[in-house]
KEVEX-604093 format. One record per atom (N, C-alpha, C): x, y, z. Coordinates in steps of 0.02 Angstrom, whole numbers, plus 50000, padded with zeros to 5 digits. Example, Ala and Ser with C-alpha at 12.3 -4.5 7.8 and 13.67 -1.06 7.14 Angstrom:
2
506604971650390
506154977550390
506604983550390
506424988850354
506844994750357
506455000250394
//
This chain:
198
533745286560211
533035284960208
532915278360245
532525278660299
532415272760341
532075267060304
531635268760258
531235263760223
531455262960150
532115263460139
532365263360070
532165257060033
532225251260064
532055244960030
531315244860010
530885247060056
530165247260041
530035252159984
530375257759985
530285262659932
530515259859865
531095256559863
531345253859800
530875248659772
530585244459815
530105239559792
529475242859764
529235248059799
528645251659776
528795255159710
529385258159705
529565261659643
529605256859584
529875250859596
529915245959542
529205244059518
528745243259565
528055241859547
527755247459505
527895253659525
527635259459489
527945259959420
528595258559414
528915258759348
528615253559301
528495247559327
528195242359286
527485244259265
527115247159313
526435249359298
526435254859245
526905259559253
526955265059205
527125262459135
527535257159131
527695254159066
527075251459032
526655248159071
526025245459043
525575251059019
525525256359058
525105261959039
525375265458977
526035266258974
526355269358916
526185265458852
526235258858857
526085254758798
525375255758775
524915256558823
524215257658805
524085264558776
524385269658805
524295276458780
524555277058708
525125274158695
525435274858629
525005271858573
524525267558591
524095264558541
523555269358516
523345274158559
522835278958536
523105285958527
523695287358555
524005293958549
524695293058517
524745294058451
525375292858416
525945297458436
525795302858473
526335307358494
526725304558554
526445299458587
526785296358643
527165290358618
527835290658616
528215285058587
528185278858631
528075273158600
528045266858637
528725265058666
529255268158639
529935266858663
530135271158723
529695275658743
529845280058800
529945275758863
530465277158900
530615273258961
530185275759019
529915271059056
529485272959113
529855277159164
530515276059170
530905279959220
530915287259202
530795288859138
530775295759116
530095299059129
529635295059154
528955297559168
528815298359243
529175294559284
529045294559356
529455300059390
529105304359427
529435309859462
529875307359519
530365311359536
530805309759593
530415309959659
530675306359708
530365306159774
530545312259815
531075315759795
531315321459834
530905327759820
530715331159873
530335337359866
530815343259857
530585348259821
530955354559815
530755358859875
531195359459923
531025362959986
531345369959990
531645372159936
532015378559939
531565384459959
530955384559935
530515390259948
529895388159987
529935382460020
529355379860056
529465379960132
528935381660168
528965381460242
528985374260266
528695369760227
528705362660243
529365359660219
529795357760265
530455355260247
530485347660244
529905344460241
529895337160233
530275335360169
530795331060174
531225329860116
530915325460062
530425321160080
530165316360032
529425317360019
529225315859958
528515315959940
528185309659969
527535310159978
527155304360002
526745301159947
526895303059885
526535300359827
527015298859770
526765295159722
527115294359658
526735298459607
527085302559569
526795306359515
527095303959449
526665302559400
526895299859336
526615304259280
527055307159241
526855311459186
526985308059119
526465307959077
526525304859011
526445310258957
526975311258919
526975315958864
527505313558814
527585316858758
528115314758712
528805314658744
528895318658797
529535318858833
529475316358904
528985312158916
528895309558984
528655314859032
528965315059091
528745319659144
528945326859129
529415327759082
529665334459067
529275337359008
528705340259024
528315343158970
528045349958990
528075354458943
527795361158952
527235361758900
526675359058918
526115358758871
525665353058890
525235350758845
524745345658861
525065338858877
524775335358924
525005328658941
524525325158987
524675318959004
524275314859048
524645314059115
524265313259168
524585312859234
524235307659277
524625303759314
524375298859362
524675300259430
524245301059480
524455302659548
524265296759593
524765293759625
524645287959668
524825289759739
524335289259783
524425291059853
523955286659894
524165284659955
523735280259995
523035283060008
522975289660011
522335292660029
521995296359971
522365298159920
522075302059865
522445300659800
522155296559758
522445294959693
521975297359638
522265299259582
521845301559527
522225301259462
521855301259407
522145302259342
521875308859315
522245311659268
522025317959240
522475319959183
522395326059161
522815328459108
522565335059080
522955337659035
522805344059006
523425348259006
523345354659020
523895359359021
523855363259086
524305361659133
524295364759200
524715370959202
524415376559218
524755383059225
525235384459167
524985384459105
525425385759048
525735392659051
526325393259020
526655399759016
526225404558975
526385410958980
525955416258952
525795415158878
526295413258838
526175412458766
525725406458752
525815401058791
525385395258781
524675396658805
524615400058860
523955401958886
523585406258836
523925410958807
523615415258756
523375411258696
523785406358675
523605402258617
522995397858632
522965395158692
522395390958710
521755395058713
521795400858744
521205405258747
520975407258677
521455408558634
521275410458565
520935404758529
521165398558540
520865392758508
520145391758532
520035392858597
519355392358625
518915397958597
519205403858589
518835409558561
518615408058490
519075405258450
518925403858380
518495397658370
518595392658414
518275386158404
517905383858467
517515388258495
517155386658557
516685380858550
516365380258492
515895374758481
516255368058482
516835367758448
517225361558448
517455359758518
517655364858556
517885363758624
517325360858667
516735363858662
516165361358701
515955354358679
516005352958615
515815346358590
516255340858621
516875342658637
517325337958669
517175337158743
517165342758779
517125342358852
516415341558878
515915342458835
515225341558856
514915335058829
515315330958797
515075324358775
514885320358837
514325316958834
514045313758894
514535308758926
514855304658885
515315299658913
515915302958947
516125308658920
516685312458949
516465315759014
515885318959013
515625322259072
515505317359129
515245311459112
515105306459164
515735304159199
516285304159162
516915301759191
517305307359225
517375312959191
517815318359216
517445324159248
516805324959234
516465330859259
516715337059224
516715342659258
516925348959227
517665350359234
517885355459199
518575357659204
518755359459276
519375358159295
519605360359361
519625368059361
519375370959414
519325378359415
519715381459473
520205377859498
520595380459555
520965386859535
521215387059474
521595392859450
521175396559398
520865401959419
520405405459375
520395412959392
520375416959339
520325424159349
519635425959376
519605431359415
518965433759439
518645438559390
519055441259346
518805446059296
518935443459226
518685447059177
518765445359107
519505446059086
519785441059052
520485441659029
520555447158977
521125450158976
521265455758931
521165453558859
520815457758820
520705456358750
520045453158734
519645451558786
519005448358776
518445452358808
517855451758779
517275455458803
516935451758860
516615455558904
516285452658963
515695448158944
515415449158884
514845444958862
515055439358815
515705437758813
515945432358770
515615425758791
515345421858743
514985415658761
515415410458797
516075410758788
516525405958821
516925409258877
516655414658905
517025418458955
517275414259013
516855409859039
517055405859098
517645401359082
517705399059020
518285395059000
518895399558991
518785405458962
519335410058949
519645412759013
519275412759067
519535415059132
520045410159162
520025403959140
520455398859169
521195400359155
521615398759204
522345399259196
522655392359189
522265387159202
522455380159190
521885376759155
522045371859113
521535368259076
521645360759089
521355358359143
521455351459164
520805348259187
520795341659181
520255337459208
520575332159253
520205330159305
520435324759348
519865319959364
520055313859378
519575308559396
519885304559453
519535304359510
519795300859569
519805293359559
520315290159587
520375282859587
520415280459660
520065275159676
520115272459743
520635266859745
520805264759805
521325259659813
521135253059782
520485251359785
520255245159755
520375245059680
520245250759647
520355251259575
521095250559558
521515253959597
522225253959582
522565247259597
522275243359641
522585236959659
522255231059622
521785232459578
521445227059542
521895224559485
521785218359463
522195215559409
522165219559344
521615223059332
521545226959270
521625234459282
522025236159332
522115243259349
522415247159290
522915244359257
523225247859201
522715249159146
522295244259132
521785245059080
521295250559098
521125251059162
520655256359184
520965263259175
521605263759192
521955270159184
522005272059110
522195267159069
522245268358997
521575270558968
521045267358989
520375269158965
520205276358985
520385278159047
520255285059069
520645290059028
521275288559013
521675293058972
521405293458901
521155287858875
520895287958807
520305292758800
519905293258853
519345298058852
519595305258848
520195306258875
520485312958879
520835315058814
520975310158771
521365311358711
521095316958666
520435317258652
520195322858609
520325329758640
520275330258706
520415336558740
521155338258734
521585333258743
522305334358735
522455336658663
522115333458615
522215335358545
522015342558532
521465344758562
521255351658553
521795356458579
522065354958636
522595359258665
523225359158622
523395353458597
523985353058553
523895357158490
523295356858462
523165360958402
523235368258417
523035370158478
523055377158498
523765379858501
524235375758524
524915378258535
525405376258481
525155372558431
525625370258378
525765375858328
//
């Protein structure tokens, strides 16, 4: 790697930043241990190129996953994406496996009002907007009626929210506090998903 020293310096900054964010998350989300090491949250720089036409060996971003097991989570969690041109925070449950997806849909089916009360709260909407809809069925999911009041949510195959961050925000002295505040807004949504799959 031609820029190994630059990368190591950047990675050290990211690890320290992740430690600060971890400490903040653990204060409002008791499932995130304050003893979790930041190195267990930061993704590797190497890309998986086995099945990709793009054989570029390295990522151009830092990805940081916060969950009870750091970056290794199959279920709800928080995520921070740092890139020179596109950075964001977000979280939820990205492309859950079939049994988890079924459980989340069932929870929305049973408790649609609670779900809406979380994601349609004005302070939440102002910050995150609507659910990400990149992965969504075109038809009604099996087992549900076409006139179901929560049909548009039930069609989703991922349940995530994202909020863009600009370079000024990420380089400010209170950047960690801003990220922590963003994640704290997401906590009730994460809690709903956890209840669904527990």
